[in-house]
N, C-alpha and C positions, 0 to 999 in steps of 0.2 A: 736231677741229673742234667737237665738241659740248661747249662750255664758254662761259662768259660772262666777259669781261675788263673790268675797270674801271680807269681811270687815276686814281691817287691822289696828290695833292700836299699834303694837309693843309688845304686851304681848305674853308670850310663847304659850298661847292657840290660838291666832290669827295667829301666825307663823305656828303652826301645822295645822291650818285650811287652810292656804295658800298652804302648801305642799300637803294636801289632795286634795284641789281644783285643783291644777296643775296636779296631777295624774289623776283625774277624767276628766279634760278637754282634756288631751292627749288621754285618752282612748276613749272619745266621739268624738275626732277630732273637737273640737270647741274652739274658743278663750277664754282666761282667762282675766278677768278684776280685777285689784287690786284697791280697794276703801278705801280711808281714809277720815273720816268725822271729822270735828272739834269737840272737846269736850267742856265742860263748862268752860274751863280756859280762860275766857274773862276778859278784864280790867274792873275795877269798876268805871272808869272815862272816859269821852269823850276825845279822843286823840286831842292834840293841832293841829289846822290847818288841821284836817282830817288825820294826819299821824298815822299809826298803832303803837300801844304800843309795847315796846320791847319784852314783853313776847309772844305776838301774832306773831311777826316776827320770833322769835326763834322757836316757836311751828311749824310754817309753814315750816321753813327751815328743822327742824327735820323730819317732815312728808314727805317732798320731798326726803330727804335722805333715809328714811325708804322704801318708794315706789321704789326708784331707786335701792337700794341694794337688795330688795326682788325680783324685776324684773330680775336683773342680776343673782342672785342665782338660781332662778327657770328656767331661760333661759338656764343656763349651764346644768341643770339636764334634761331638756326637749328641746333639740335643735330645734325641729320642731314646738314648741308651740308658737302661736301668743299671746303676752301679752301686754295689755294696762294698763295705770295707770290714776288715777283721784283723785284730792283733792277736796272734796266737802265742801262748806262753811256752809252747814246746820248742824244741830245737828245730831248725829248718827242715831236715830230712823227714822226721816223723810228722811234722806239721803238714808238709806238702803231700806226703803219701796219704795222710788222713783226708786232706782236702780233695785229693784226686778221686777218692772213692765216691764222692758226691758231685762230680763235675763231668761235663762232656769232653773237655779238653783242658789240659794244663799247659801253661806257657811260662817258660823260664828264660832268663838272660844268659848269654854265654860270652866269655871274654874273647876279645880279638887277639889273634896270635901275632903279637908284635906288629911289624909293618906289613905282614903278609895277610891277605884277605883270607880269613878262615876262623876256625874255632879253637880255643884252648879250653876244653870243658873242665869246669871245676869239680871238686869232690862232691858238692851238694847236688849239682845237676846230674852228674854221672850216677850217683847213688839212686836218685829218684828215677832216672830213665831205666836203670837196670832192674828196679824192683816194682814199679807201679804196673797195674794192669789197664791203665787208661792211656790214650795217646798223649804224647808230650811234644810240644814244639819248642825248639831252641832258637833264640834270636840273638844275633850279635849286636854289639854296640855300633851305632852309626847307621843302622838299618832305617830307611825312610819309606814312606808310602810310595813315592815315585819309583823306587828301586824295583817294585813289583811289576811295573808297567814298561812297555816298550817306549823308547824315546820318541819325541814328536818329530815333525818334519825338519826342525832345525837341529835335531840331535840332542836337544836338552831333555832333562827329566820331566815327566808329566804324570798326572793321575787321571787324565781324561782319555788317554790312549788305551788300547787293549792290554790285558795282562800278558806277561811273559808265560812261557810254558810251565805247567806243573810237571815235574819229573818224578817218575816212579821207578825205584830199583826193585826188580822182580826176580825172586829165586824160584825157578821152575820146579825144583824138588819140593819146595814147601812154600807156595805162593802166599797163602794166608788170605782168606776172604776179607777179613777186617782191613788188611793193608790195601788191597786192591779197591775195595769199596771207598775207603777214605780218600784215596787218590782221585777216583772218578768223581766223587762228590765235590772235592776241592776244585777240580777242573770245571765241573758243571756250574758251580756258584760263581766262578770267575769268568765264565764263557771263554776259557782258555783251552789251548791244545794240551792233551796229555801225552807226554813223551815217555815211553816205557823202555827202560834199559835193562838188558839181561847180558851178563858177562859169563862166558863159558870157557872152560880150561881144557885145552887139548891134552894136557898131561894126564887127565883123568882116563883118557883112552889109550894114549901112547906110552905113558909113563914118563917121569921126569928125565930129561936129557935125551929122549928119543928124537929121531929126526921126523919131521912132519911131512907126510906124504901129501902132495898138493891135491890130488884127486880125492883122497879120503877126507882131507881137511875141508874141501868144498862141500862134500856130501854131509859131513857132520854139521857144518854151518847151516846148510839148508834144513837139516833135521831140527836144529835148535830154533830156526825161524818158524818152521811149521808148528813146533810144540808151543812156542810163544803165542802164535796166532790162535791155536786151539784153546789155550788157557784164557785168552782175552775175549774170545768170541761171545760167550754168554754175557759178559760185562758190557760189550758194545751194544748188544741187543737191549740190555737193561737201561743203558744211557745213550740212546741214539743221537742225542744232540752234541755229544762230546767227540771232537776230532781226536783220533789216536794215531800217533806215529810210533812204530815199533823199531827197536834197534837191538840187534844182537852183536856182541863184540867179543873178540878173543881177549882173554886175560881177566883178571879180577874186576868185578863190577865197581869196586870202590873208586878207582882212578877215573873210570868213565863217568861215574855219577858226579864226582868232583868237577870234572871238565864241564859236564852239562849244567851244573849249578851256576856257572858264571852267567848264564842267560836264562835263568829260571826265576819264577816268583816263589816257588816252594819245591823242596825235595822231600819225597816220602819214602821211607825205608821201614822195614819190619824188624821185630825182635821177638824171638820165640820165648814163651812164658816158662821156660825151664828154670829151675832153681839150682844154683851152685851151693856147695857146703857153707860158704860164707856170704851168701846172698845171691842176687840175680846176676845174669851175665849179659853182656852186649857182644854180638858177633863181630868179626873182624871188618866186614864191609860197613856195617852201621857205625862202628867205631871210627873207621877211616873217614866216613862222610861227616861225622860230628866234628872231627878234628880239622877238616880242611875245606868244607863246603862254603861257598860265598853267599848262598841264599839261606833263608830260614829252613830248618830241617824238622820234619815231623817224624817221630819214631812211634810206630803203631805196634803194640804187643799183639801176638796171635798164637793160637794153639799149634 
C-alpha cells in the first residue's frame, strides 16, 4: 500500500505526472511505480498461429522503452528513490483501478485546456477518479517543480523557496476526515500554509431570487465561519505545526477554489464514495476544479 503509482502513456501530461509523482514519492520516502496499460490499438483480425500482430509488437516495444527511459530519467533526478515498472495487458481504466487498490496515491496526467491554464479531463482520468477508492492527483502538462514554490527575490521560479499554499475545499455538511487529513498531511510535508476554502449559498436560506437582507447575511456568514473553525479545531490540534488560513465565501466553492489554485502548490477536494447506476460520480465542485484549476488537484474519496 505504501507506494505511489503513476499512469504513463508518453503524453506530455503523463510525463509531467511522472515528475510530480517522483517528487512526491521522494518526499514521502516511498517507492514509485510506473504503469503503462495497453490502449485500444489492437488488431482487427486474429493473428496467424497465435503470433502477435506487428502493431501490437511495436506498441509493446515502444511502451517498454518509454518505461525504461522514464525510470532512468527519474532515477538520475532522485538517486535514492526506488522505482519499479509494469506493462499491463488490460485497458487503461481497469488497469489503473486495479493498481490503485495496492497503492497509497495514484497520479495521472490531464490535458491542458487550449491556451487557458486548466484541465480538460479525459475519459480515462475521469472514469478512474469517479470509481477508485484511493486518492488521485491530476497533473497538467507543463507543470514543473518550481511551480509549486514561491518565486525568489528576483521574481523567477525556484525550488529552494518555500512552497505555495496547499488549498483545501471543505464541504461543512460532509467534510470527510480522509479529505481533511490528506490536506493537512500535504501541508505538513511541504511546511506550507493550509488555506481552507468553504463556499456557502445564501439561496439555501433565502430561496433563489430572494433579496438578501444585509444583517441576516452578515449573521449567516459569521455562523459559517464559526462552523468552519469548529470543524478544523481538532485537526489544528493534531497538526500544530501547520499554519491554517480559513476562508468562507458566498457562492459556489468551485470558482473560489479555481481562483485560489493560481497561487497554490496543490488543491485538495473530496468525492463521496456513492455509486451511480452506470458507475461512480464526481460532484459539481470537484468537476469544476478538475476542469479549470491551475495547480495539481488531489481528489480524495470519502464516506
